[in-house]
N, C-alpha and C positions, 0 to 999 in steps of 0.2 A: 264053208258051202259057198254054191257056183249060181253065178248069175248070168243070161245072156241080155241085151237088148235089142230092140227089135225096134229101127229107125233110129240110128243111132247119130246118123247126117244130120237130123234137123238141131235145135237150140237146146231143147230141152234133153233129148239125148244124148249129145255131148256134155253138157252139164252132170249128166248119171253118170257120166263114164270119167270127167273129173273127182268127183266128189268118192267113187267107188274106189277109184285108185288107190284113195290112201284110208282105204275102210279094215281093221284090222281083223272080219270076221268072213268079211263076203269078197269073194275072188272074178274079177268079169270074165267067164270062162270065151263066151263068145259075142259078135257083133252083126246084126242083121239089117240089110236092107231092102227093098224092089228094085234099087237100081243101082249101080259101081259095084256090082257084086263084082271080087278077087279084086282089088283096089284094094291098098293098105290106105289104113284110115291115116295117116299122115301125108297121101298125096290130097285127102281132100279137106284135110287140117292140120296146117304145117306145123301146127305150137305143140304135136304132140311129138314132132320126131326125137328118135329114141327115149323116150315114153312106154310110148304103147305100142308096141308089135302088130297087133292085129290085123288081121284081112276082114274087107267085107265080107259076108256069107249071106247064101239065098237062104232065103224063109224057108226051112223043113220044118213043120209043127213034129212029130214025131220024134225026128235028130237032137230038136234044141231039148226037147222035151224029157228025153233019155239022158240028158247030161247035164241037166245044173236043175236046182233046187228052186229056183226065184226065174219068172219072165217079166221082164217090165218091159211095158209097149210106150214107145215116144213116137206114136203116130198121129198124121194128121185126123181130124174127124171123119167117120166114114169107114175109115179101116179098120179099126179095132171088131167091127160087127164080125169079119169075118174069118179072123185069127181067133178071136177066145173061145166061140165053141169050140175050136179043134182042140185048144188048150184045153178047157173043160173038162175034156174027156181023156187029159192026158193026168199021172201024176205030180204035179207041179202046183208051186202058188205064182198067187199071178199079182202083178201093179200095174193098171192100166192108166194113163197118165192124160189120155183124149178122154173129151167129153162124153163116149158112146154111151157110160153104161151109169152117167150120174144122176138123171131123171130116171123118172121109174114109170112114169106115162107116155110111152111112144109115141102116143098121139101127140105130145108137148114136144116131145123129141123134134118131131118133124117138121112141128111148127116154127121153131125156134133154130133147129137146125139145116134144117130144107136136105135132108139127106133118109134113105129109108134107116127105121129103125131100128136096136138088136130085139131078139124075141124075148116077149113078157118073162117065158121061165129064167131066160137068161139076166134080165137087167132084175129079177129078182132074188141069183144069188150074190150080186155085187155088194158087199158093203163099202159104203161113203166112210172113207178116210180120213175122217179130219180129228187125231188123234187128241187134242182136249179134251174133246167131248163124247170120242166113240172109242174111247182107247179099251173096252171091254171087248163089245163086237168085232174090232181089228184082231186082235188075239185070238177068236175062237172065227176065223174067216181064213179063206184059201186064194179069197180073189179081193180084189181091194178098187177101187176107183176113184180115182186119184183126186180131191176137188179144180177145180179152176183157180187161177191166178186172184181176180177180183173178187172170186167170193170167199177164198181163203183172209183175205185180207179183211173185209164186210162184215163177216161173219163170226170172226172171232171178234170184233171192236162190239158189232153189240149184242153178242149173247147172254152178259150178262144181266145186262136191264133188262133183256126178252125175260132172261129165265126169274127173273126178281119181281117180273111185272109192275115195271115202272114205267110204262111208256104208253103214248097215246097210242095205237096200232095201227091208226089212217097215218101218221104224219112221217112215216119215214122215208127220208130223204137223202140220195147218195151221192156223192160231187168225187169220180174218179180218176185218176191219170195215173197213167202210164208209159217206158220206156217203149221205144222202138222193137226190141226184142220181143215183146208180147205180141207184136202181129206175126213173127214166124220168119221163118228162114225165105223164103220165098218171095222175089222183090215187086213190088207194086208202087202206082201212082203215088201212096200216100207215106210209104218209106223212102221213096227215093229221093238222094240227099239232096237236093234242090227242093225238094216241094216241104219236107222235114228240117234240115236245118234253118236256123234262128225263127221258127212258126212256131206255132199253140193252137190246134185244131179240136173238135169235138166229133165224133162219131159216132154212126148207129144209136140214133137217138130215139129213145125209145125202143129199140131191135135188138138190141143187144144178148147176145145168145147164153148167157150169164144172171139174169134176169130171172128166167123162170128156177135153178138151181138155187140162187137165192133166197127167193120164196117156197121153196118147199122145205131147206132144211127149218130159214125160220116160225114157216107155217106147222111144223111138227112139234115145234116145242110152246105156240101161242096157235091157237089152227085160226083165233078171230082179229089176226092181222090179215086183211086183203091184199095187198097190194105192196111194193114198193114201188118209190121212182130212183132209175139209176140214169144214173148217166156219165158217160167216157172219155176221154182228151187224149189224146196223145199229145206225148210231151220230147222234145229231142233231146232225149237222153239215151243212151243204151238198156241200162237197167233198172228196177222200182217199181215198186207202183204207192201211191198215197191216195187213200180211201178216208174221206171228210162226212162223215154221217150227223145229220140235224134229225134230232128227233125231240119231241112236242114232250114235258113228263108231265104223267100222270098223277104224281104225287105234289099238293102242294107246299110240304113242306121238306123236299129234298133239298139236300145240301151237296157242296162239291168235298166235304169230305166224307159224307155217306159215301158217294158215289168212288170213290177213293177206295174206301174199305171194302167193296161190296166184289170191286174188279179184282185188288192186293188177293182180298180170300178167293175168288173165283178161278185165278189162273196163279195159288201158291205153289201147285206139284205141276206144272207147267214149266219144262224148263227153257223152251224156246220163247216164252211171252215177256217182256216188259212191259211193266207200266210204268211211266215214266211218272218224275218227281212231278208237285201242282206246278202249274204254271209255264211248264217247259213242253214241248211238239218234239216229235220226231221228223228228223229229215229222213229221205231216202239212202241216202251215201253214207246213215248211222248204221244200217244192217245191211252194206253191198258185201252181197258174194258169201252169206252166210242162210240161215236157217230161221232166224227171229222175225219174229213179230211185235213191234213195236207200240205199245198203244200211249196215243196222249188225251185227257181228258180236258172240258172247261164244262161249264154251268151257268145260265145269262137266269138269273130272279128275275130279272127285267120282262123277259119275254117267256120263260118258263121254259127256257129249251137247251136241251140236253147238244153236246156238240162231242166225237168220238172223231181220231185222227190216227189212222193204221196205216204201217207201214210195213213194205214184206220188199224182197227181194223176187220179182216176179218167178225169176229160174229158175232160186233152190226153196227157199219157204212157199213160192207158187207153182211149185213143178217138181224138179230133182229130190230137194233137200227133203222135202213132205214122203215123197215117193220112197226115201229111204228110210225115212224115222218110220212111216208106216212097216217097210220088210224088218227092221229091228223089233217093233212090238212084234209083229207075225209071230216071231223064231224064238223071241222072249230074251232079245236082248237088253238093253240099257237102251231107250229112246236116243240115247244123246251118241251111239257110239258114231265115229266117223264122221261127225257133223259138229266139232268143235273148233269152230274158224272164229278168230278176233275177226271181224268187219276190214275190210279193205278202206283205208283214209289217208287221204283225200281221194 
């Protein structure tokens, strides 16, 4: 199968290229950008010298759709809304890594993203691509909206206890931290070396655009959940997300052993979710460069509070790896195809 990547010069796009370079069934046919057209990719990213010979092409939707089977969009928010409508008129599968089609309510999107929303009819065509919980929908879809990085780590961590109705619905507190690559390639004051090195900062307090995405997913499972409290922090490292969740239990007799059984059963058929042994918790380095989500659990009987710790690589399971996992499912391949990597360590 042939693939095109639109937005290859961003961190998510170049990670897609890295992973697809070793995929046995999906070949990168063309790469596209709205700038730097005609340049060899190795001129932008020298690390692919002698490994990737593609040049950057303009975004010509009819030409792209005529030549490939799937188009990956790794573009900034607000760009996919101008490209996807054209792609939907073509005979090609679509996987969008931006946030433009995740939120089903266009008013909510405009409130949180501060950009014009996609058309409602196109939003309705998008399938939310969290494979561990929506595999059947993904199999039957031609248009996937890839989840955000924070929502991936958080929702995978919360899903089993929400599905089993174990929680006080108004008690969800999420304390999340991300490496600097999560902010994208464009430099800013917060990602400037002098500002971020040897520093630890909170940002977008009560304003992060992933809040409504998390709430939309978990409210779809339990409509009585009114909201979440979600805080994000920038850590002076390149990759990785740790999402630590604190939730009050609604079950007086809950035990840590019961929690573990619920999580292991929930993810027994999910090859990229690893439940850590009791008393151990993952570090971001332990999933570095891979599509794994590692989850650790604790339960404090004194406070009746559950703690869930979920870690991912924000550029892989939080973006490019999950997109390829979705593509595998869409095309009827084993979802692990091209994603069997041992984590980089140290």
